[in-house]
MARBA-3410 file (N, C-alpha, C, O; in Angstrom, 1 decimal):
102
-19.5,-38.4,42.9,-19.8,-37.0,42.7,-19.5,-36.5,41.3,-20.4,-35.8,40.8 ~ -18.5,-37.0,40.6,-18.2,-36.5,39.3,-19.1,-37.1,38.2,-19.3,-36.5,37.2 ~ -19.6,-38.3,38.5,-20.4,-38.9,37.5,-21.9,-38.7,37.7,-22.7,-39.3,37.1 ~ -22.2,-37.9,38.6,-23.6,-37.6,39.0,-24.3,-36.9,37.8,-23.7,-36.0,37.2 ~ -25.5,-37.3,37.6,-26.3,-36.6,36.5,-27.0,-35.4,37.1,-27.5,-34.6,36.3
-26.9,-35.2,38.3,-27.5,-34.0,38.9,-26.6,-32.8,38.5,-25.4,-32.8,38.7 ~ -27.2,-31.7,38.0,-26.4,-30.6,37.6,-25.9,-29.8,38.8,-26.5,-28.9,39.3 ~ -24.8,-30.2,39.2,-24.1,-29.5,40.3,-22.9,-28.8,39.8,-22.5,-29.0,38.6 ~ -22.4,-27.9,40.5,-21.2,-27.1,40.1,-20.0,-27.9,39.8,-19.3,-27.5,38.9 ~ -19.8,-29.0,40.5,-18.6,-29.7,40.3,-18.8,-30.9,39.3,-18.0,-31.9,39.3
-19.8,-30.9,38.5,-20.1,-32.0,37.6,-19.0,-32.2,36.6,-18.5,-33.3,36.4 ~ -18.5,-31.1,36.0,-17.4,-31.2,35.0,-16.1,-30.7,35.6,-15.2,-30.2,34.9 ~ -15.9,-30.8,36.9,-14.8,-30.3,37.6,-13.4,-30.9,37.1,-12.5,-30.1,37.0 ~ -13.3,-32.2,36.9,-12.0,-32.7,36.4,-11.6,-32.1,35.1,-10.5,-32.0,34.8 ~ -12.6,-31.7,34.2,-12.3,-31.1,32.9,-11.8,-29.7,33.1,-11.3,-29.1,32.1
-12.1,-29.1,34.2,-11.8,-27.6,34.4,-10.5,-27.4,35.0,-10.0,-26.2,35.1 ~ -9.8,-28.4,35.6,-8.6,-28.2,36.2,-7.5,-28.0,35.2,-7.3,-28.9,34.3 ~ -6.8,-26.9,35.2,-5.7,-26.7,34.3,-4.4,-26.8,35.0,-4.2,-26.3,36.1 ~ -3.4,-27.4,34.3,-2.1,-27.5,35.0,-1.5,-26.1,34.9,-1.5,-25.4,33.9 ~ -0.9,-25.6,36.0,-0.3,-24.3,36.1,1.2,-24.5,36.3,1.6,-25.3,37.2
2.0,-23.9,35.5,3.5,-24.0,35.7,4.1,-22.6,35.4,3.8,-22.0,34.5 ~ 4.9,-22.2,36.3,5.6,-20.9,36.2,7.1,-21.2,35.8,7.8,-21.9,36.5 ~ 7.4,-20.6,34.7,8.8,-20.7,34.3,9.4,-19.3,34.2,8.8,-18.4,33.5 ~ 10.5,-19.0,34.8,11.1,-17.7,34.7,12.5,-18.0,34.1,13.3,-18.7,34.7 ~ 12.8,-17.4,32.9,14.0,-17.6,32.3,14.6,-16.3,31.8,13.8,-15.4,31.4
15.8,-16.1,31.8,16.5,-14.9,31.4,17.5,-15.3,30.3,18.2,-16.3,30.4 ~ 17.7,-14.5,29.3,18.6,-14.7,28.3,19.4,-13.5,28.0,18.9,-12.3,28.0 ~ 20.7,-13.6,27.9,21.6,-12.5,27.5,22.1,-12.8,26.2,22.7,-13.8,25.9 ~ 21.9,-11.8,25.3,22.3,-11.9,23.9,23.5,-11.0,23.6,23.8,-10.1,24.3 ~ 24.2,-11.4,22.5,25.3,-10.6,22.1,24.8,-9.4,21.3,23.6,-9.4,20.9
25.6,-8.4,21.1,25.2,-7.2,20.4,24.7,-7.5,19.0,23.7,-6.9,18.5 ~ 25.3,-8.4,18.2,24.9,-8.7,16.9,23.5,-9.4,16.9,22.8,-9.2,15.9 ~ 23.2,-10.1,17.9,21.8,-10.7,18.0,20.8,-9.6,18.2,19.7,-9.6,17.6 ~ 21.1,-8.6,19.0,20.2,-7.5,19.2,20.0,-6.7,17.9,19.0,-6.2,17.6 ~ 21.2,-6.5,17.2,21.1,-5.8,16.0,20.2,-6.5,14.9,19.5,-5.9,14.2
20.4,-7.8,14.9,19.6,-8.6,14.0,18.1,-8.5,14.3,17.2,-8.4,13.4 ~ 17.8,-8.6,15.6,16.4,-8.5,16.1,15.8,-7.1,15.8,14.7,-6.9,15.3 ~ 16.6,-6.1,16.0,16.2,-4.7,15.7,15.9,-4.5,14.2,15.0,-3.9,13.8 ~ 16.8,-5.1,13.4,16.6,-5.0,11.9,15.3,-5.7,11.5,14.6,-5.2,10.7 ~ 15.1,-6.9,12.0,13.9,-7.7,11.6,12.6,-7.1,12.1,11.6,-7.2,11.4
12.6,-6.6,13.4,11.3,-6.3,14.0,11.1,-4.8,14.1,9.9,-4.4,14.4 ~ 12.0,-4.0,13.8,11.8,-2.5,13.9,12.1,-1.8,12.6,11.3,-1.1,12.1 ~ 13.3,-2.0,12.1,13.7,-1.3,10.9,13.0,-1.7,9.6,12.5,-0.8,8.9 ~ 12.8,-3.0,9.4,12.1,-3.4,8.2,10.7,-3.0,8.2,10.2,-2.5,7.1 ~ 9.9,-3.2,9.3,8.5,-2.7,9.2,8.4,-1.2,9.0,7.5,-0.7,8.4
9.3,-0.4,9.6,9.3,1.0,9.3,9.6,1.4,7.9,8.9,2.2,7.3 ~ 10.5,0.7,7.3,10.8,0.9,5.9,9.6,0.5,5.0,9.3,1.2,4.0 ~ 8.9,-0.5,5.4,7.7,-0.9,4.6,6.6,0.1,4.7,6.0,0.5,3.7 ~ 6.5,0.6,5.9,5.5,1.7,6.1,5.8,3.0,5.3,5.0,3.5,4.6 ~ 7.1,3.4,5.3,7.5,4.5,4.6,7.4,4.3,3.1,7.0,5.1,2.3
7.6,3.0,2.7,7.5,2.7,1.2,6.0,2.7,0.8,5.8,3.2,-0.3 ~ 5.1,2.3,1.7,3.7,2.4,1.3,3.2,3.8,1.2,2.5,4.2,0.2 ~ 3.7,4.7,2.1,3.3,6.1,2.0,3.9,6.7,0.7,3.2,7.5,0.0 ~ 5.2,6.4,0.4,5.8,7.0,-0.7,5.2,6.6,-2.0,4.9,7.4,-2.9 ~ 4.8,5.3,-2.1,4.2,4.8,-3.4,2.8,5.4,-3.5,2.3,5.6,-4.6
2.1,5.6,-2.4,0.8,6.2,-2.5,0.9,7.6,-3.0,0.1,8.0,-3.8 ~ 1.8,8.4,-2.4,2.0,9.8,-2.9,2.5,9.8,-4.3,2.0,10.7,-5.1 ~ 3.3,8.9,-4.7,3.8,8.8,-6.1,2.6,8.5,-7.1,2.5,9.1,-8.1 ~ 1.8,7.6,-6.7,0.6,7.2,-7.5,-0.4,8.4,-7.6,-0.9,8.7,-8.7 ~ -0.6,9.2,-6.5,-1.4,10.4,-6.6,-0.8,11.4,-7.5,-1.5,12.1,-8.2
0.5,11.6,-7.4,1.2,12.5,-8.3,1.0,12.2,-9.8,0.7,13.0,-10.6 ~ 1.2,10.9,-10.1,1.1,10.5,-11.5,-0.4,10.6,-11.9,-0.6,11.0,-13.1 ~ -1.3,10.3,-11.1,-2.7,10.5,-11.4,-3.0,12.0,-11.7,-3.8,12.3,-12.6 ~ -2.5,12.9,-10.9,-2.7,14.3,-11.1,-2.1,14.8,-12.4,-2.7,15.6,-13.1 ~ -0.9,14.3,-12.6,-0.2,14.7,-13.9,-1.0,14.1,-15.1,-1.1,14.9,-16.1
-1.5,12.9,-15.0,-2.3,12.4,-16.1,-3.5,13.2,-16.3,-4.0,13.4,-17.5 ~ -4.2,13.6,-15.2,-5.4,14.4,-15.3,-5.1,15.7,-16.0,-5.9,16.2,-16.8 ~ -4.0,16.4,-15.5,-3.7,17.7,-16.1,-3.3,17.6,-17.6,-3.8,18.4,-18.4 ~ -2.6,16.5,-17.9,-2.2,16.4,-19.3,-3.4,16.1,-20.2,-3.5,16.6,-21.3 ~ -4.3,15.3,-19.7,-5.6,15.0,-20.5,-6.4,16.2,-20.6,-7.1,16.4,-21.7
-6.5,17.1,-19.6,-7.3,18.3,-19.7,-6.6,19.3,-20.7,-7.3,20.0,-21.4 ~ -5.3,19.3,-20.7,-4.6,20.2,-21.6,-4.8,19.8,-23.1,-4.9,20.6,-24.0 ~ -4.8,18.5,-23.3,-4.9,18.0,-24.6,-6.3,18.2,-25.2,-6.5,18.5,-26.4 ~ -7.3,18.2,-24.3,-8.7,18.4,-24.8,-9.0,19.9,-24.9,-10.1,20.2,-25.4 ~ -8.1,20.7,-24.4,-8.4,22.1,-24.4,-8.3,22.7,-25.9,-7.5,22.3,-26.7
-9.3,23.5,-26.3,-9.3,24.1,-27.6,-8.5,25.4,-27.6,-8.7,26.2,-26.7 ~ -7.7,25.5,-28.6,-6.8,26.8,-28.7,-7.5,27.8,-29.6,-8.0,27.4,-30.6 ~ -7.4,29.0,-29.2,-8.0,30.1,-30.0,-6.9,31.2,-30.2,-6.0,31.3,-29.4 ~ -7.0,31.8,-31.3,-6.0,32.9,-31.6,-6.5,34.2,-30.9,-7.5,34.2,-30.2 ~ -5.8,35.3,-31.2,-6.1,36.5,-30.5,-7.4,37.1,-31.0,-8.1,37.8,-30.2
-7.9,36.8,-32.2,-9.1,37.3,-32.7,-10.3,36.5,-32.3,-11.5,36.8,-32.6 ~ -10.1,35.4,-31.6,-11.2,34.5,-31.1,-11.5,33.4,-32.1,-12.4,32.6,-31.9 ~ -10.7,33.3,-33.2,-11.0,32.2,-34.2,-10.3,30.9,-33.6,-9.3,31.0,-33.0 ~ -11.0,29.8,-33.9,-10.5,28.5,-33.5,-9.3,28.1,-34.3,-9.3,28.2,-35.6 ~ -8.2,27.7,-33.7,-7.0,27.2,-34.4,-7.2,25.8,-34.8,-7.7,25.0,-34.0
-6.7,25.4,-36.0,-6.7,24.0,-36.4,-5.4,23.4,-36.0,-4.3,23.8,-36.5 ~ -5.4,22.6,-35.0,-4.2,21.9,-34.5,-4.0,20.6,-35.1,-5.0,19.9,-35.4 ~ -2.8,20.2,-35.4,-2.5,18.9,-35.9,-2.5,17.9,-34.7,-1.8,18.0,-33.8 ~ -3.4,16.9,-34.9,-3.5,15.9,-33.9,-2.5,14.7,-34.2,-2.3,14.5,-35.4 ~ -2.0,14.0,-33.3,-1.1,12.9,-33.6,-1.8,11.8,-34.5,-1.1,11.1,-35.2
-3.1,11.6,-34.4,-3.7,10.6,-35.2,-4.1,11.1,-36.6,-4.7,10.3,-37.4 ~ -3.8,12.4,-36.9,-4.1,12.9,-38.2,-2.9,12.7,-39.1,-2.0,13.6,-39.1 ~ -2.8,11.6,-39.9,-1.6,11.3,-40.7,-1.7,12.0,-42.1,-0.7,12.0,-42.8 ~ -2.9,12.5,-42.5,-3.0,13.0,-43.8,-2.1,14.3,-43.9,-1.6,14.6,-45.0 ~ -2.0,15.0,-42.9,-1.2,16.3,-42.9,0.3,15.9,-43.1,1.0,16.6,-43.8
0.7,14.9,-42.4,2.1,14.5,-42.5,2.4,13.8,-43.8,3.5,14.0,-44.4 ~ 1.5,13.1,-44.4,1.7,12.4,-45.7,1.8,13.4,-46.8,2.5,13.2,-47.8 ~ 1.0,14.5,-46.7,1.0,15.5,-47.8,2.0,16.6,-47.6,1.9,17.7,-48.2 ~ 2.9,16.4,-46.7,3.9,17.5,-46.4,4.9,17.5,-47.6,5.2,16.5,-48.2 ~ 5.4,18.7,-47.9,6.3,18.9,-49.1,7.6,18.1,-49.0,8.2,17.8,-50.0
8.1,17.8,-47.8,9.3,17.1,-47.6,9.2,15.6,-48.0,10.2,14.9,-48.3 ~ 8.0,15.1,-48.0,7.8,13.6,-48.3,7.8,13.3,-49.8,7.6,12.2,-50.2
END
């Protein structure tokens, strides 16, 4: 029956039988073992999640500060009469070199 070439339902039946075994075991651990498991599987993943959220918010804060600072630096200053003020830029060294103290 098993080697029959006729496609019957039990053709590959020996390959379909799975061994079934039921094992029931109980373990009682000491408190330090439960504390270690709690630390490894509960506390550390929570800390990692909180760390991810904190670093994301910190990165967004730094990005916002950088954007605000770049917008302020590019802003043109005017005096009360509407005339444009000449500001000393950090890359303008000619003003510093011609200063009377030098």
